[in-house]
N, C-alpha and C positions, 0 to 999 in steps of 0.2 A: 380688331379690324372691323370695317363696315363698308358697305357699298359706297363708292366715291360720289362726291357731288357731281362730277362730270358725267359719270355713268347714269345717275338718276336724271340729269338734264337730258341726256341723249334718249333715254327711255320715255321721257315725257312728250317727245315730238309726235305729231300726228303723221300717220303713214300717207303715202301718195293717194290722190283721189281722182286724177284725170281719167284713168281707164275705167274706174268704177262709175264715174258720172256718165261716161259715154255708154256703158253697159245699161245703166238704169234708164237713160233716155231712149235707147233703142228698144228695150223691153216695154217701156211705158207706151211707146208708139205702137208696138205690135199688139199689146193688150187693149189699147184704145182704138184700134182700127175699126172704122165704120163698117167694114165688110165682115166683121166677126159675127157669129150667130147670136151673141148676147148683147150686142152694142146698144140696143134700145132699152135695155134694162137699167135700173139705177145702181151704179157701182162706183167705188172709189179706189184709186191706185195710189199707194204711198210706200215710202221706205220704212223699215224698222231695223233695229240692230246697230252695230258699231258705226257704220257709215252715216246713218241717220243722226246718231247722237254725237258725231265727230270724236268718238273715242277709238277709232280705228288705228291700228299700229302696223308696222311692217310685218308681213306674214298673214294678215287678214286677207282672205281670198273671196269668199262668197259674198254676193250682193243679195240682201234679203228684201224681197219685194212682196208687198201685200196687195191683193185685189179683193176688196170686200164688197159683197152684195149688200145693198141697202134697201132693196125692194121689201124685204122682211127683216125683222129683228127678233132675236131670241132674248129671253129675259132671265134675270136672277132676282127673285123676289124674297130672298132669305131675310132681308132686313125689314120687310113690311110685316105689320101685325095682321091678324085675321081680318079685321075690318078693311084695312087698306088693300089686302090681297083680293078680297071679294069685290071691292070697288074697281080695282084694275081689271079683273076678269070680266066684269060686267061691261066694261068699255072697250075691251080689245076686239079686234077684228082679224080674221084669217087672211094671210097673204095669198097672192095668186101665182107666185113664182118662188120656188124653193131653192135652197142650197143644193139639194140632190139633183136639180136640173142644171143649175149654174155651173157646178164644178166640172162635170163631164164635158160641157160645152167649152169651157176654158181650156181643159186638157186637150181636147180635140183640135182646138184652134192653135195652141202652142205646138202640137205635134205636126200640124200642117205646115207651120212656119219653120220649125227647127228639126223635124224628122227624128232620127234615132238619138239626137242629143238630148231629147226629153225623156226623163225617167221619173214617173210618178212614185212617190214614197208614202210612208204612213202618215206623214204630216204635211210635207210640202212637195212641190214638183221641182225636181232638180233639172237645170238646163246646163249642160256641159259647155264650158268656154270654147271659143273657136276664133283663132286669130287675135283680134283686138278686143274680143268680148270675153269678159271674165265669167267664171262659174257663177250661177245664180240659183237661188231658191225662191220659188214663187209660192206663197201661201194663199190658197183659195179659201175664203172664209165668209162669214156673215156678220152683220152687226150684232153686238150684244149690248143690252142695256141693264145695268145693275141699279135697281131702284132703292133709294134710301127713305123715301116717303111718297105717299100717294094720297094727298088730302082731299077732302070733299070740296073745299074751295081753294082756289089758288093753283099754282103749278106744282107738279111733282118734282122731286129732286132725284137725279140719277147721274151715273157716270157711263159714258159710252166706251165700249171695248170691242173685241172681236171674239168669235168662237168658231171652232171647226170640230170635226168628229174623226176619231181614230177608226180603223177598220172594224174594231169590236163594238163600236157605237158609243164609246166614251167621249163625252163632250169636254173639250179643252178650251178654257177661257183665258184671255189675257187682255191687257190694256196698253198696247204699245204707244198710243198717242199720249196717254197720261204719263207713261214712263218717260217719254222724251221731254214732255213739258216740265215735269218735275226735275229731271236732270239739268235742264237748262236753267231753271230757277235756282237750283243748288249751286251751279257753276257761278252764277252771278252773285249769289249770297256769300260765296267763299273767295270773292275777288279773283275769279278765273282760275282757282286752284283745283276744283273738283275734277274736271275732265282730264286735266294735266296729271293728277294723281292716279286716276283710273288707268291711264295709259302706262304709267310706271308699273303698276301692279300687273297689268296684262303682259307687258314685255318681260317682267321678272318671271311670271308664270311660264311664258313661252321658253325662256332660257332654262328654267328648271326642267321642263318637259324634254328639251333637247339634250340635257345632261343626264336624263334618267332619274332625276331627284323625285319627281312626282309623275303620276300617270296622266296621259292625255284624257281630258274629260272630267278631271277632278274639280276644276274651277272654271266653269263656262263664263264667258264675258258678261252675260246678262246678270249673273249672280255677283260677279266682282263689282259691277256698277251698283247693284243693290246693297252690297256689303258696305261700300264706301258712302253710300247715300245716308246711312245711319250715323256716320261720324259727325259730331257737332261741328258747326261751321268754324268755331274759333280754334279748332285743332289744325286747320289747314293754314299753310303759308309760313312765312318767316325764313325762306331759303330752302333749297332742295333737301338738304340733310335733315334739318329740323322738321320740315313738313313730313317727310317720310317716317321719321322716328316717332313723332307725336301721333300720327294717324295709326301706325302699327301698334304702338304701346296701348293706345286707347282701345283698339279692337281686341287685343289680347286680354285685357282686363275687364272688358264690358260684359254685362249680362246680355248675351246675344239672343236669348230666347224671346225677347220682345222686339227684335228687329223686323222691319217690314220691307217688302219689295219697293223699288223706287216708284212704282205706280201707286203705292199706299193702299192697295186693295187686298193684299194677302200678306201673311207672315212670310219672311224670307226663308226661314229654316223649317223643314218638315219632310214628309215623305210623299207628298202629292206630286202631280204632274207639273205644277208651277212653283214648287218649292225646292230648296237645296238641302240635301241631307246634312244635318248638323255635324256629323262626324267628318264629312268632306270639308266643310268650312274650317273646322278645327285643324284638320290635317294640313290644309292649305296654309293657314296662318302660322302654324308651327314650322312648316317648311320655309316660309318666308323669313321667319325669325332666325332659323338655323343658317339659311343661306347668307343673310346679312351678317351674322356673327362670324362666318367663315370667310367672307369676301376680303 
């Protein structure tokens, strides 16, 4: 037996977006209010996560909003040699407004607007839904720039991302805009099958959680997107059943140690803050295989 063509097609559908769109527009308006104490600073507001990437399914709840301070930027110089690093340091200048000032201003403003519905967390600020407003996570962060070269002549090469700090001072880096851009390119390169397939795997994950087959948190949506991003384009398509089987079989037999996140800035599997434990990935794929066999 196997998961039916009809079930796979149902799981491929995007979840509703109207309430999410309204929530985002309301939050964006609040965050961008000229009366806010940080309004005249340079910042950007944008979406990340499933709704941004149109991989949301029924059951997705939180709206993930980013407000990124652009007045200053942090750097990742890992890929520069000693000469390039010295050149960068000689040209850099200190910012006049920091993330340590920006974040409490944003939290205070959100609290003024939403009161006790605002719950600051270790990573993001949670805003409880109310009426037509959905739950939302607001990530307050700064721009991050990962340099790949800093030549004496010509322009440096870099990728822009975001960073924020945990309460213990650990810096967390990510590249949500690059992630979204790459997922869109992958979707186009697979003749519109990539995001379709991501939603199938996400819905299957949710079904297995509901049935107690796997634990909640084993396979976060971000990592499912990254997992499928590594599948060769030619393995997608050909009908629901063939598409699902080809993608799953390739993943089960592949050398996953070389997989990258969809942003292509980190390895997908590992033990860091932005990687997925390899044993969790293996457990998830084995559970998918077992569920399909028993369906």
